[in-house]
N, C-alpha and C positions, 0 to 999 in steps of 0.2 A: 632283378630283388637283394637286399640288402643283407648283408651279413652281421651278422650284430654282433657275432665272435668278439670283438676287440672295443665293442664300445666304453666298455668300463676298466679300460687297460690291461684287459688280460692278454696274459702272453700266450705259448702254445696251450694249441687246445688240446684235451685229451681225446684219441682217437677215438668211436665206438663206430661198431660193425653195425652195417644197415639191414639187421636184420630182427626180428620180431623181438620186439623191447615191450616193458610195462604193462604187463596184463597179456601178452601175445597178441598188439598191435604193431608192427609194423611202424618204423621210423612216415608220418604225411608231411607231405610237402607242401609249405606253405609260404605264403609270400607276406612278406612286414610291408608295408603301408606307407608308416610312419613311426614311431617308438621313440620313447623315453631318452633323453639326447641328442637325439636327430638335430641338425638344422639346415631341415627342407627348403625348395625355391617356396621364396614370400618373404622365411624367416629374417631377414637380413643379418644371416648371422649369429641370431641369439641360438639358443638349444629350444629345444620343447620339453615342456616337463609335468605336463597332464593330456592325454588324450580322454574323449568321451564317447557315448555310443555311436555307433557309424548308422548313415542310413544311405537308402540309395536311390538314383533317378532312374528314369527308365528305361536309358541307356545305360543302366548298371554300372557307373562310378559312383564311386561314394562321397560323403559329404560330413562332417562331423566337429564338431565344436571343439576347441583343446585351447591351451597357453604356452607361453612363451617367457622367459625368465628375464624380468624376474617378479612379472605379474600382467604384461598384456596378453589377453583372449586373443584367438581369432577364429574363424571359418576355414573349413576345406573345404575344397572340393573338386575330384578327379585326382591328381598327381600335385597338386602345390595349394600354401594358403593363398586367397583368393580377397582377404579381406583382412584386419585386425585394428580390435577397439582404438590405437592412435592412429587409425590412420584417417578417424575421425578430427576435422579442424573448425567445429562449430561447436562445440560443446565435448563435455566428458562422457564415454564409453567405459563400463566397468563390468567386468564378472561377463556371467553365459551362462545361459542353464546347456544341462546336458541333452532335453531336447530341439532338432533344428530339422529342418528341411532345404530341399535343392530341385531346382528344377531341367528339365532336359538342355537349355540352355544360357545354363553358369550360373540362373537364380538363385537368391536362400531368403532363408528367413532366420532367426534365432531370437531370445531373450536376451542382451545385455540389460544394465542402468542408463539411462539416461538419463546425467546432472543430479544423480540420485534419487531417478523415477524408473518405477519397473517399468520397461518395455517390452515391444514387438519392435523388432529393427529388420528391413529389407535390405536387398542391392541398392535398389533407390532411396535407404534411410529408413527416417524412422516414419511407423507404421501407428502406434499410440502408444502413451506413457501415461503413469499412475496421477491423474489428474489431472489429466484432457476431458472435454465432454465425450459422452460416451459416442459414438457416431448410430445414427439413428434410432435412437434413445431418451429423446428429447427428458433434459429435467434432471438425466443421471450422468455420474462423470467415472472415468476409468479409477480401480484402484486397485490393480494387478495385470496383469498380462505376462501368460506361461503356458508352455508345453504348444511351440508353434509348431507346424506341418507344414510342409507343401508338397500338391501333386507337379503331376508331371508337365502341364501349362506353364508353370510359376503363381498358381496361383496359393496364396500363402491363408493357415486356418492356425486361430487358437484362442484359449478360452481367455477371459476377462471380467475380472469382478465389476462389479457397479455399485454403485452407491447413489441417493440423492443429497447426500452433503460432499463438495471437493471436498478431500481430505482425510475422508469418514471413513470410519468400518465397512468390509465390504456386507452386504446386504442382500446380492444375487448372484449371479453370472450368467454370462452368453457367450455362445459361438458363434464368433467372429469369421465373415471369409472376405478377403482384400485383392481383388482383381486389378494387376498392373496395368493393364491398361487404359482402364477409367480412372485406374485409381479411387475408385468407391469400396468405402469397407461399410459391410452389411453385416445386421445380426440374422443369423440361422435359427437359432436355435436360444429360449431364455429364462432361470426362474420365473415360474407363475405360467408360462403354457401349460398347455392343454391338450395333450394326446392321448386317442381313443379314450376319453374321458377319465384320463388319470392328471392330476398337476404335477408341474416340476418343483419339485419340496426349495425352499432357501434355507441357509443359502448358498448349500452347494453342492443342488441337485443334479447340476452339468457337470459331469466329474469328468477328470483327464482322464481317464480311458476313453479315445475317442480313434477312427481313424477314416479317412478318405479313399479310395481307389486311384489310380493312378491317372485314369483321366476326367477322375472326380465329379465323376455321374452317379457316384452311390457313396454314402455318407452313416456311418455307425456309431453308438456312443453309448455308453454305460450311461444311465439316469437316478437319479432319484428321484420317488416320487412322493405325496402327502399319501399319509394314512400307517395303517401298523407296519410295525417291525417286520413280521412276516413274512410281510410281502412289498415292503419298500422298494423295491429295485427293483429296474426292467431293464433290458434291451432295447435300444431301438434301434431302425433301420428303415431308411428312405424313408421316414414319415410317419411309421407305426409301430408297433411294439411286436417283437417277434418273441422275446420271454417273459417270465415275469418271477419272479424270486416264491417261492412257496408252491411252487405249478409243479407238474407230476414231468420226471426225467424220461420217463418212457422203461427206464433201467432199477424199475423200485424203488427210487428216493426220490426227492425234490432238489429242484433247485433250491442254493444256499446262500451261494453270493455270487457276484460277477466278478472279473477283475480282467483281465487283455481281450481288444477286439481288434478284429481287422478284417478288410471287407476288398475283393479284387473288383477289375474290369468286369467280369462277370455278372457280378454279384452274387456270387457263392461267400461265403464268411466263418470265421473262427470266434469261438469267447471259448475263455480260461474260465476253472472259478471253481468252485467248491458245493457238495451236495450235501444233505443233512445224511448220508449213511455213513458206512462204518468206518472211523478215521483213517483206516490204514489204504480205502479206496474214491475218498473224497472227493480227490483234486481229481480235475477233467481238461482235456480238451474239447469240443464238439463242435461239430463240421453243420451247418445250414441246419443248427438246431439238433441236432442228435449228437449221444455222446460217440466219441471216436477214437478217444484213450483215457485210460483211468488208471491212476496210482494204483501199482501193484501189479500193470502191465508187464508180459515179457516183450519185445521189445530188439532182434535183434541179439538176440542173445542174450540181453542185459535188461533185468528187474525194474522197473522204476520201485525204489525202496520205499517204504514204508515213510510218513512224514515227509515227501518230498514237497514243494513246488513249484508250479511252473514260473521259471525268471523270466520267460518270451517268451511269444508266440508269432506267426508271420503269415502272410498267403497270399501268394503271388497269383498271375492270372494264368499260370498252366495250373491251377489247381494246386500246386504241391502248398505241401503246410512243413514250417520250420520248427520246432516246437524246444523248448530248451528245460530241464529239470533239474531241482541243484538239495541237498540235503546238505546237513551239519555246518559248520562252520570249523576255522582252523586247519587240525592236520588229517582231520574229521570230514573234511569237505566234500563232496562228491558231487558234481555236475555233471552232464549230459545233452549233449545238443543233437535231435535227430531229424531227417528230411523224410516225405512221405507223402503218396497224394489222400488227400484230403477225405473220398469217400471211400478207402478203403484203406485208413494211415494205421490202424494199429496192424495191420497185416501186412504193411509193405514199408513200414518207417524204417531206417537203415541210420547207424549211429555213425555222423559225420568226425564226432571230435566228442572228447573226455579229460576232465581232468587228470591229469598224469599220465597221457598220452606223451608221446615225445614225436620231436617236428623237427624235419628238415628244411634247413634255412635260403640255405646258399645252393641246396638242388643237385647235389653233389651225391643222394642215396642216403647219406650219412645223420647220425641223430645228431642234434646240434643245442637242443633244446628240452624242457621240458613243461608245458601246459600247468601254471597252478591253482588259475581261477580264471572265469570268466566274470568278466563285469557287464551284469546285468541286471535290471530291476524295474520291473512297473512299478514301483512307486516315483522313480526319477524320471523314468521314461522309457518308450517298449525295446528300446535294448535288442530287438531286432527287427530289420527290415530286407524282406526278401526279396530278391527281381528276379525276374526273367533269365539269367543265366544258371550256367553249372557252375556256379562258386556261390557261397556270403560271406560279407562281412561280419567279421567279432570283434571286440574291445574285449584284449587279456592280458594275463600280466604271464610270462615266460620268466625263466628261468633256467641261463645257461647250464653248461654241465662244468663237474669242478674243473681246473688246471691245474698245471704245473705253480702258480701262482698263485693260487688258492681256492674258495670260493666265489662263484660270480653272485652280484647281486642277483634280485629280481626286477624288472624292467615291467612297465606294462605300453600295449603298441595295438594297434587296429593292426588286424593281420585280414587276407585272403586268403580261403579256405576252399578246395575242392569239395564237388558233392558227388557220394560215390554212386555210380553204374548211371552214370545223368544222363540224359538225348537229351536234352534242351536242341534244340535246333542252332545254326545260327543265324546272328541278326538279320542277315537276310534274306535268308533262306524262305519266300513269301507264298512261293507256287511250288504244289499246287497249294491249295488251304489246307496249311499245318506245317507245310513242308518235306520236301525231297531227298532232306541230304547232302544238296549241291546248291550252288548259288552260280546262275547262268543265266540265257539271257529269256529262261520261260519268267524269272523274280521282274525283272526287267518290266517284260512287258505287263505283268501285275501292276507292279506300280504305279506306268504308263495310264492303266485301266482303269487305276480307281482313283485319280488325278481331281485332289480338289479334297473338298471338305469329306473327311470319311472314319467318323467311332467307331472307335474297335474294329475295324478290319484289318487282315494280319497283313495289305501293304501299308499300313503305316508304322513302319519299325522304329521312327523314334516315340509313337504314343501320345501325340498331340492333337488327335484327330483329324488335322489335317495331311493326306497325301502331298509330296511336294520337293523342289527339290535334291533336300538335305533327307530323304527317304530312297528317292533315286543314287544319291552317291552311298548310304550305307551298302545299299546293294552290291558296286561296283567295289566297295574297298572288301567287300566279304567275300570276290567272288572264288568261286570252285570250290572243289569238296569239303563238305562242314568237318571238323576233328573236334 
């Protein structure tokens, strides 16, 4: 763990007892992955001055896009910088969207500009840039490439603008899939396609709110469709419409808008948005099409305040849902992160972290800093990417406590936060099905017995749909009792 107490030249720390603080909550132990001012591996000594929303691979390793002084953007995976824009020698890479993705074997995708053209870029180089012919769409050209994500097997997905005029304005959008083994870029869904007798509208019916399950078997997206405003938005899942704006929620109101979506390897899914009900209770999280939590509910002793909106939401393969709520700004800002079981979200959600909480950074049991902001927005990226582990990664603003030298400055960081009461099994605990709390010879035999292609099976520890030597090594590496 990194100790941030002297990052800004601060001297002696004011000792704060490790007792309940900030609204009755004791200091929460966190790990800082990287923070502003750090010079992590791969930075060549340049300090970090920007971090963005974190994403995870199937092994629970974190990835994100950040920036070094004086302006070199980078890609992070696991515990280091694995790529910098300046590493490219055959052209000019600049910037980088906050949305990105990482695969289980070190693959990545992000969206910088390439020689001034908005692009999708991977660990193997350029995938597509503004002005290029649109793959799979004869006579069309790319106008932008945005919101890239990646499944555990290294497949990349992103939204691209399209036009019949090279260099022209966007006339529609397409969802692309890139498979690195073949190099193929394939359109999955585009403006003008018809689904369940409705047509995806132009130019922006392919919404930026989408997700794929880690095993790449399930695909969910918000779509705009042609027709009256009251019914012109739907949630699309695996080839069919599962919710439509204007239809009944089952709780006495109607769906009014859909925002964030996610789906797991089991095909279970979530969506956030608004209903047309009372404004004090209209914001919701729905699990498999039924409202599971809504504005005004009390979760783990905290009542979601009127006016709160979903800043982020994610579902993992254990059907656990992380949902982040926020209301206000500046000194009145309130943000809360909860985690609960999807089918019983209202009853099982526990408070993981909130603004105003004090945190223990160095593991000594004493409070070191206060969480002053969560940086998550569905407008610029999913904000949360919850893996099948007993922790979650967040982008936050921290402020260290006052010191004898004066008041510390706030700084942004990617942090790793434990989930209270998590019963997540060890990665190698695959036998019997669901885990028995210990990794031993039974788990080795389960892996050997499932050898080969095996989509979704428990012995596929790394989630790449194949049971092989990597899964065997994961079991050996987790040997013993799970903690």
